[in-house]
C-alpha positions, 0 to 999 in steps of 0.5 A: 212606600215602605221598602219590601223585605223578606217575610213581609206580606206581598202587596195585593194587586189586581191587574189585567193580563194579556187576554184582558182577564183579571189576575189578583194575588189572591188567585195564588193563595196556596201556591208559589208565585214568581213575580218579575217586573221588567221595563218594556216588551220586545226590548233585548233584555226583556225578551231574553228574560221572558224567553228564559222564563218560558224555557223553564216554565214546566220545571217551575210548574212541577214545583208548584210555582207560577211565573208572571211578568209585569210591565207598564205596557198595554195588553195589546203590546203583551199579546204581540210580544207573546205571539212573536216569541211564543212566550208561555208566561202570563203578562200583566199590564200596569199602565197606571204603575200603581202596582209597581209603586207598591212593590217599589220597582218604579223609580228614578233610573239613569242611562247615559247621564240622563235621569228618568222614571222607569221600571227597575228590573226586580223579581219577587218570590212569593210563598204559598201564604202570600209572603215575600220569600226572596227578592232579586233587585237590579237583575242582570238577565243572563243566568237570572232564571236559573238562579230563581229556579234554584231558589224555588227548589231550595225553599221547596225542600224546607 
């Protein structure tokens, strides 16, 4: 897998969302897409991130941007997560991790001296032409959504 860079075409994907509906990159042609990858439903950091994106979903929509979260959790897990926290972002299930590998976010992680494979918290801003406009790697949850929103506002002005 080659590392993705700004200006590169975003890798194609087609996955099921929390309701079992097929969602593909081509569905967003002509629109902006905030695609964020997170490790696990209903864990502290992932919950904060999803709630923060939900809080600003209307502002992103005004700018013509859709927010989608992706994790290896099942659709059933996504449904519970959304209901429990009243989330308004669409969540895709990548149990096979194929999409995560294409986007370079599935890899070796370290926690308390132990190495394991997992999702590296990453956000991609994909423009209306399907190209990567910005990448946030090793995301720290606090303040991240506001940073993404500011970036979307900035690119919309250009």
